[in-house]
N, C-alpha and C positions, 0 to 999 in steps of 0.2 A: 681370231686373226681372218681378216677377208681376203681371199685373192680375187685380182683384178689383172687380165691379158691384156695388156697393149700389143700393136702391130705397129713396129716401128720401121721408117725406111734405112736403108743399107747404110745410107752416109751417116744418119743418127746413129745407128749403132757403133759406126767407125768412130765416129766421135767419143761415143761413151766409152770405149774402149781404151783411148788415148786417158783417160782417167786414172789407168791403171788399179781396176778394182772390180769387181764384178757388176755388170752392168745394174744388176736390181738394185745394190747397193747406192749406186751414182745415180740411179733415176729417183731412188727414196730421199737420198741425202738434197739432191737437186730440188724436188718437190717441196722438203721441207724448210731449206734456206727461202725459197719464194713465198712460201706462207709466211715465214715470218718477217721477210722485207715486206709483204703488204699488210702485217699487221695484223694477221687473221690468227695465230699461236703467238705466244710468249718466247722470250728467249729460254726460259725454264722448260716450256713444254717441248721445243725442240731438242732442247740439251737432252731432257729425259728422253725423247724418243730417237736420239741418235746414240744413246748410251754414253754421254758423257757429261762433265761437270760444267755447269752453267757457265763458269767464266771462261773455261775454252771455248764452248760454243761460240760465246759473245767475241774473244778474240779470231777465231776461225772466221767467223762472218765479217767481222773488220778486215781481215785479210784479205777477202773477196770483194771487198768494198762496199758492204753492208753496215750502216753505222748504227753502232747501238744506241745515241741519240739521235730523233727525227725532229728535228725542231725548224719551224720557221725561221726567218730574221728575227720578225718581231719578237717573236717566241722567246729566242734567245736572247735577244736585248731585255726583254723584261725578266728574265733569269738572270741576266748580269746584272742589272741596276738592282735587283733585289737581293743578290749576295753582296753587292759591293756595301748595301745598308747595314749587314751584318757586322 
């Protein structure tokens, strides 16, 4: 495991403390959620790194407004039309 030291403004530290968990854990969780939101890591990888089942991670991320499916309107219509044919 690598160690990285970050200097954080007191305002940010105060906000992270409001999450009621150690700042290190909060920062790690937020980084992984953002990497997942950007599509850099999969839900499975994020779940693994957060030590939780994948489905629990998907529900957790969805609760925070990060969708599991990230389709454009055209992609959604295409998928819907395909499922209607089945």
